[in-house]
C-alpha positions as CSV (number, residue, x, y, z in Angstrom):
1,M,9.9,-1.2,42.7
2,K,10.1,-5.5,43.4
3,Y,6.1,-5.2,43.0
4,F,7.1,-3.4,39.8
5,L,9.6,-5.4,38.6
6,L,7.9,-9.2,39.4
7,V,4.6,-7.8,37.6
8,H,6.4,-7.6,34.9
9,I,8.2,-10.5,34.8
10,L,5.0,-12.5,35.5
11,F,3.3,-10.1,32.5
12,F,6.4,-11.4,29.4
13,I,6.3,-14.3,31.3
14,G,2.7,-15.1,30.4
15,C,2.0,-12.9,27.1
16,S,3.0,-14.8,23.8
17,C,5.3,-12.3,22.9
18,T,6.8,-13.7,19.6
19,H,3.6,-15.1,18.0
20,T,5.1,-18.3,17.9
21,S,2.5,-21.3,16.5
22,K,1.7,-23.7,19.9
23,Q,2.0,-27.0,17.8
24,L,2.3,-28.8,14.6
25,D,-0.2,-30.2,12.5
26,K,1.0,-33.5,11.3
27,Q,-1.1,-33.5,8.4
28,S,-1.5,-31.2,5.2
29,A,-4.2,-30.0,3.8
30,V,-2.5,-29.7,-0.3
31,E,-0.3,-33.5,1.0
32,N,-4.4,-35.3,1.0
33,N,-5.2,-33.2,-2.0
34,D,-7.3,-31.1,-0.2
35,L,-8.3,-27.7,-1.0
36,T,-8.7,-25.4,2.1
37,A,-7.8,-21.3,0.8
38,L,-9.4,-19.2,3.0
39,M,-11.5,-16.9,0.4
40,S,-14.4,-13.8,-0.3
41,G,-15.4,-11.8,-2.2
42,C,-17.7,-11.6,-5.3
43,G,-20.1,-9.5,-3.2
44,Q,-20.1,-12.8,-0.6
45,Q,-19.5,-11.8,3.1
46,L,-19.2,-15.3,4.9
47,V,-15.6,-16.6,3.7
48,N,-15.2,-19.7,2.5
49,S,-13.1,-22.2,1.9
50,G,-11.5,-23.9,-1.0
51,Y,-14.2,-22.9,-3.2
52,L,-15.8,-19.5,-4.0
53,I,-18.9,-18.9,-6.8
54,C,-18.9,-15.2,-8.3
55,R,-21.2,-14.2,-10.2
56,E,-21.5,-10.3,-12.0
57,N,-23.7,-8.7,-14.8
58,E,-22.3,-8.0,-17.6
59,G,-21.1,-4.3,-17.6
60,Q,-20.2,-4.1,-14.7
61,V,-16.9,-2.0,-13.4
62,S,-14.5,-4.7,-12.8
63,K,-12.9,-2.4,-9.9
64,D,-15.7,-2.3,-7.9
65,E,-15.1,-6.1,-7.1
66,H,-12.6,-8.3,-4.9
67,L,-10.8,-11.5,-4.2
68,I,-9.7,-11.3,-1.1
69,I,-7.2,-14.2,0.9
70,H,-7.5,-14.2,4.5
71,T,-4.6,-14.9,6.8
72,P,-4.7,-15.6,10.5
73,P,-4.2,-11.8,11.9
74,D,-1.6,-12.7,14.5
75,L,0.3,-14.6,11.8
76,K,4.8,-13.8,12.1
77,C,7.4,-14.7,10.1
78,E,11.0,-13.9,9.9
79,S,10.3,-11.1,7.4
80,D,7.6,-8.1,6.9
81,H,5.6,-10.6,4.2
82,C,4.5,-13.6,5.3
83,T,2.2,-15.0,2.8
84,Y,2.3,-15.3,-0.9
85,V,-0.7,-15.7,-3.1
86,K,-0.5,-17.3,-6.5
87,V,-3.7,-16.7,-9.0
88,F,-3.1,-19.3,-12.4
89,F,-6.1,-18.7,-15.4
90,P,-7.9,-20.5,-17.1
91,D,-6.8,-18.8,-20.7
92,G,-3.0,-20.4,-19.3
93,K,-1.7,-15.8,-19.2
94,P,1.0,-15.3,-17.6
95,T,0.7,-16.2,-13.5
96,L,-0.6,-13.2,-10.9
97,E,1.7,-13.1,-8.0
98,K,0.9,-10.7,-4.4
99,S,1.6,-10.6,-1.2
100,I,0.2,-10.4,2.2
101,P,1.8,-7.6,4.6
102,S,2.5,-9.4,8.2
103,V,0.1,-6.7,9.9
104,T,-2.6,-7.5,7.5
105,P,-4.5,-10.1,7.5
106,L,-6.4,-10.3,4.4
107,L,-5.5,-9.3,0.5
108,R,-8.4,-7.4,-1.7
109,I,-7.0,-8.7,-5.3
110,S,-9.0,-6.3,-8.1
111,W,-10.8,-8.1,-10.6
112,S,-9.9,-5.5,-13.1
113,E,-6.3,-6.9,-12.4
114,I,-7.2,-10.1,-12.8
115,V,-10.1,-9.7,-15.7
116,N,-7.5,-7.1,-17.1
117,K,-10.8,-5.7,-18.6
118,P,-13.0,-2.2,-17.2
119,V,-16.0,-4.2,-16.7
120,F,-17.5,-7.9,-17.3
121,D,-18.3,-8.7,-20.2
122,I,-19.4,-12.4,-21.3
123,T,-16.3,-14.1,-22.5
124,D,-14.8,-14.0,-18.7
125,R,-16.2,-17.1,-17.4
126,G,-14.0,-20.4,-15.9
127,F,-11.9,-21.3,-12.8
128,Y,-8.9,-20.2,-11.6
129,A,-6.7,-21.8,-9.6
130,V,-6.2,-19.9,-6.3
131,S,-2.4,-20.9,-4.6
132,I,-0.9,-19.4,-1.1
133,T,2.4,-19.9,0.4
134,M,1.8,-18.6,4.3
135,K,5.3,-18.8,6.1
136,Y,4.9,-18.7,10.0
137,L,7.2,-19.5,13.2
138,G,6.8,-22.8,14.6
139,P,7.3,-23.0,17.9
140,D,10.9,-23.4,18.7
141,G,11.1,-20.0,16.9
142,V,12.3,-21.9,13.6
143,E,10.4,-20.7,10.2
144,R,8.1,-22.8,8.4
145,Q,6.3,-22.7,5.7
146,T,2.4,-24.4,4.9
147,Y,0.4,-24.4,1.0
148,A,-2.9,-23.9,0.6
149,Q,-4.8,-24.4,-3.0
150,G,-8.6,-23.0,-3.9
151,M,-10.5,-22.5,-6.6
152,V,-12.7,-19.3,-8.2
153,F,-15.4,-20.1,-10.0
154,M,-16.1,-17.4,-12.8
155,H,-19.6,-16.5,-14.9
156,V,-21.0,-13.0,-15.8
157,V,-25.0,-12.9,-16.8
158,R,-26.9,-10.6,-19.6
159,K,-26.9,-7.2,-18.2
160,E,-30.8,-7.0,-19.9
161,Y,-31.4,-10.9,-17.3
162,T,-32.3,-10.5,-13.8
163,S,-31.2,-13.6,-11.5
164,L,-34.0,-14.3,-8.9
165,I,-30.9,-16.3,-6.2
166,E,-32.1,-13.0,-3.9
167,N,-36.4,-12.4,-5.3
168,Q,-38.5,-14.9,-3.1
169,D,-41.4,-12.1,-4.4
170,D,-41.0,-12.0,-8.1
171,P,-44.3,-12.9,-9.6
172,N,-43.2,-14.7,-12.2
173,F,-42.5,-17.8,-9.6
174,N,-44.4,-20.7,-11.3
175,W,-43.5,-23.9,-8.2
176,T,-42.3,-23.3,-4.7
177,W,-41.7,-26.4,-2.3
178,K,-39.5,-27.2,0.7
179,T,-36.7,-29.7,1.0
180,D,-36.3,-32.2,3.5
181,Q,-33.4,-29.4,5.1
182,N,-36.4,-27.4,5.4
183,Q,-34.9,-25.3,2.2
184,T,-37.5,-23.4,0.7
185,I,-36.7,-23.3,-3.3
186,K,-38.9,-21.6,-5.8
187,M,-39.0,-22.5,-10.0
188,T,-40.2,-19.9,-12.3
189,T,-40.6,-22.1,-15.8
190,G,-37.7,-20.5,-17.1
191,Y,-35.1,-22.2,-14.4
192,R,-34.7,-19.2,-12.9
193,V,-34.5,-20.2,-9.4
194,F,-34.3,-18.2,-5.3
195,V,-32.9,-21.0,-2.6
196,D,-33.6,-20.4,1.4
197,L,-30.0,-20.9,2.5
198,S,-30.8,-20.4,6.0
199,P,-33.5,-22.2,6.9
200,E,-34.9,-22.5,10.3
201,F,-33.9,-26.1,10.9
202,Q,-36.3,-28.4,12.8
203,S,-35.9,-30.7,16.1
204,S,-33.9,-33.7,15.6
205,E,-37.1,-35.4,16.6
206,M,-38.9,-33.4,13.5
207,S,-36.3,-34.3,11.4
208,Q,-35.7,-38.8,12.5
209,Q,-39.8,-38.7,12.1
210,R,-39.6,-37.0,8.0
211,D,-36.7,-39.2,7.0
212,P,-37.9,-42.8,8.4
213,T,-34.0,-44.2,7.0
214,L,-31.9,-42.4,9.6
215,N,-32.1,-44.2,12.1
216,F,-31.3,-47.2,9.7
217,Q,-27.8,-45.3,8.9
218,I,-26.2,-44.5,12.1
219,D,-26.5,-48.2,13.3
220,L,-24.8,-48.7,10.2
221,W,-22.3,-46.2,11.1
């Protein structure tokens, strides 16, 4: 019985059951004019920090696309909702406001709510500002709040247009070259392009050989 109680005492001592923050950051992203809202969506699976570009097709169903806001999965505060999100529209119409339950690490906002129409059209273009207020428990168990901001750029291409951003084998490409970062770029005479976003980086030795100013720049720093 004593062993049983000892194991349970050690368990509760070792666990972070209150989900309080370990330490407080002395710097704030918003106070220093940095954009750090964690966002994804518009067909992008990776989370972006601060900025998100959405390219949609004219006539595409807007409810099928989402703006996704991400928060820590173990976030705790004094209420059931710890994160509050505002989306500001480029045309000045009333702000869209949402909250995220503490048990959910993300919020999906359908673009049909943002553009207020069932399908995208060519006029759906502009910058949407995102403001986030997140409440959390500090190391002392007291609730605090922090802030983040972000920008989403939405633009819609005409339905008869064929983007080549993900099609590197199109026969219309007229120029092909590699950058110093080993990215492959292809371009047509209509300036439709393909850009390799996952290049295989060369070794540092080869990179220095390609860029004779590298050592000079390092000496300056």
